[in-house]
C-alpha positions in Angstrom: 6.1 6.4 22.9 3.5 3.8 23.6 0.8 4.6 20.9 -2.9 4.7 21.9 -3.8 4.2 18.2 -2.2 2.1 15.4 -3.1 2.5 11.9 -1.8 -0.1 9.4 -1.3 -0.2 5.7 -2.4 -3.4 3.8 -0.5 -4.5 0.7 3.0 -5.5 1.5 2.7 -4.5 5.1 0.2 -7.2 6.3 -0.1 -9.2 3.2 1.5 -10.2 0.0 0.2 -11.5 -3.2 0.8 -15.2 -4.0 0.6 -14.7 -7.7 3.8 -15.0 -9.7 4.6 -11.4 -10.6 6.8 -12.1 -13.5 4.2 -14.5 -15.1 1.4 -12.0 -14.4 3.5 -9.3 -16.0 4.2 -11.3 -19.2 0.5 -12.6 -19.4 -0.7 -9.0 -19.2 1.4 -7.8 -22.1 0.4 -11.0 -24.3 -3.3 -10.5 -23.5 -3.1 -6.8 -24.4 -1.2 -7.5 -27.6 1.7 -5.1 -26.6 5.3 -5.9 -27.0 7.0 -5.9 -23.5 8.9 -2.7 -23.0 9.5 -2.8 -19.1 10.1 -5.1 -16.4 8.0 -5.7 -13.2 10.4 -3.8 -11.1 9.8 -0.8 -13.2 6.1 -1.2 -13.0 6.4 -1.3 -9.2 8.7 1.8 -9.1 6.2 3.8 -11.3 3.2 2.6 -9.2 4.7 4.5 -6.0 4.3 7.8 -8.1 0.5 7.4 -8.9 -1.5 9.5 -6.4 -4.7 10.5 -8.2 -6.3 7.4 -9.4 -9.9 6.8 -8.4 -10.1 3.1 -9.7 -7.8 0.2 -10.0 -7.9 0.4 -13.7 -7.2 4.1 -13.9 -4.3 3.4 -11.6 -2.7 0.8 -13.8 -3.4 2.8 -16.8 -1.4 5.7 -15.3 1.4 3.3 -14.3 1.9 2.0 -17.8 1.7 5.4 -19.2 4.5 6.5 -16.9 6.7 3.4 -17.6 6.2 3.9 -21.3 7.2 7.5 -21.2 10.3 6.8 -19.2 11.2 4.2 -21.7 10.6 6.6 -24.5 8.2 4.0 -26.1 6.0 6.6 -27.9 2.2 5.9 -27.9 1.4 2.6 -26.1 -2.0 1.0 -25.3 -2.0 1.8 -21.5 -5.8 1.1 -21.4 -5.4 -2.4 -22.8 -2.5 -3.2 -20.5 -4.5 -1.9 -17.6 -7.6 -3.8 -18.4 -5.4 -7.1 -18.7 -3.7 -6.5 -15.6 -7.0 -6.1 -13.9 -8.5 -9.3 -15.3 -5.4 -11.2 -14.3 -5.1 -10.3 -10.8 -6.8 -12.1 -8.1 -7.3 -10.0 -4.9 -8.0 -13.3 -3.0 -4.6 -14.7 -3.8 -2.8 -13.2 -0.8 -0.9 -14.5 2.4 0.2 -12.9 5.5 3.6 -11.2 5.4 5.8 -13.2 7.9 5.3 -11.8 11.4 2.4 -9.5 10.3 -0.4 -11.5 12.0 1.4 -11.6 15.3 2.1 -7.7 15.0 -1.6 -7.1 14.4 -2.7 -9.2 17.3 -0.3 -7.4 19.5 -1.5 -4.0 18.5 -5.1 -5.0 19.0 -4.3 -5.9 22.6 -2.7 -2.6 23.4 -4.4 0.0 21.1 -7.4 0.8 19.0 -6.4 -0.3 15.5 -7.5 1.1 12.0 -6.4 0.4 8.4 -5.5 3.1 5.8 -5.2 1.8 2.4 -5.1 3.5 -1.0 -6.9 0.6 -2.8 -10.6 0.5 -3.5 -13.1 -1.1 -1.1 -13.9 -4.1 -3.4 -10.2 -5.0 -4.0 -9.1 -4.5 -0.6 -12.2 -6.1 1.2 -11.4 -9.3 -0.8 -8.1 -9.4 0.5 -9.2 -8.8 4.2 -11.8 -11.4 3.7 -9.2 -14.1 2.4 -7.0 -13.2 5.5 -10.0 -13.4 7.8 -9.6 -9.9 9.3 -12.4 -8.0 7.8 -13.6 -7.3 11.4 -10.2 -6.6 12.9 -10.3 -3.0 12.5 -12.2 -0.3 14.3 -12.1 1.9 11.2 -11.1 1.2 7.7 -10.3 4.0 5.1 -10.3 3.0 1.4 -8.6 6.2 0.1 -9.5 5.4 -3.5 -13.2 5.5 -2.6 -13.2 8.3 0.0 -10.3 10.8 0.1 -7.0 11.8 -1.8 -4.6 8.9 -1.5 -1.5 8.6 0.5 0.7 10.5 0.8 -1.8 13.1 1.2 -2.7 13.5 4.9 -6.3 13.3 4.1 -6.9 9.4 4.7 -4.9 9.5 8.0 -6.8 12.5 9.1 -10.2 10.7 8.2 -9.3 7.5 10.2 -8.0 9.5 13.3 -11.3 11.4 13.2 -13.4 8.3 13.1 -11.6 7.0 16.1 -11.8 10.2 17.8 -7.9 9.9 18.2 -5.2 12.7 18.3 -2.4 12.4 15.7 0.3 12.7 18.4 -0.7 9.5 20.1 -1.0 7.5 17.0 1.4 5.2 15.0 1.1 4.3 11.4 2.8 1.1 10.0 3.6 0.8 6.3 6.0 -0.6 3.8 6.2 2.2 1.2 8.4 5.1 2.1 6.7 7.8 -0.2 3.1 6.9 0.5 3.4 5.6 4.2 6.2 7.4 5.8 5.8 10.8 4.1 2.0 10.6 4.3 1.9 9.8 8.0 4.5 12.4 8.9 2.5 15.0 6.9 -0.5 14.0 9.2 1.4 14.4 12.3 1.5 10.6 13.1 4.6 8.6 14.3 5.8 6.5 11.3 7.0 3.0 11.4 8.5 1.9 8.2 8.8 -1.8 7.4 10.1 -2.0 3.8 9.4 -5.3 2.0 12.0 -6.9 -0.3 10.7 -5.0 -3.4 10.5 -1.5 -1.8 12.6 1.2 -2.9 15.0 3.1 -0.6 14.3 6.7 0.4 16.2 9.5 -1.1 19.7 10.1 0.2 18.6 13.2 2.1 14.8 12.3 2.9 12.4 15.1 3.8 10.6 13.0 6.3 12.5 10.4 8.3 10.5 7.4 9.9 10.5 7.2 13.7 11.0 3.6 13.6 12.4 1.3 10.8 12.2 -2.5 11.2 13.1 -5.4 8.9 10.1 -7.5 9.8 6.6 -6.8 11.2 7.7 -9.1 14.2 9.8 -6.1 15.6 6.7 -4.0 16.0 5.9 -5.9 19.1 8.8 -4.0 20.7 6.9 -0.7 20.5 4.3 -1.9 23.0 
């Protein structure tokens, strides 16, 4: 299908952080006064399971609680770790994922374009400003501030309603199988999965299969 509407995810789909993940991880534990009990990879894996956080701080608190539980660490100061992580993270320290700028430009030439992200408006707007694309979308849904987060169909449905667009003519582009592919398919959209280097593989027998799977955002141009 040639979509009339294209909705994008932001983090690890259009942009990547330029901060050193391992350095930030170590500094967060040091600042919180907590002995390290996990790796950055384990934090990323736990992050994909948090779907009900209303703020960035609450998100990271839940992430560290879940990692601690998996590591059988007993009581941990997840609140201190979350606070330290927020203090150290710079939302303006982002760069384009290779090929993403061209993919977004191509989509804008052929369809109406929106953004659906689980982040808060303040954090995600800082990234959009840094990339120079705050006005590139006809609608933006910051799910943390407005709806249930992905993989709930709610943020997708909100974006489509604001664009007056049917789900069967819309494509969603994201890197995270659980949040993006499952969420888009639940909402009735065509799903394009472009995993980044840190993204987890889907289960062996996935409930929802992406309609497209690309290695790079550059390949998205073949859809139009």
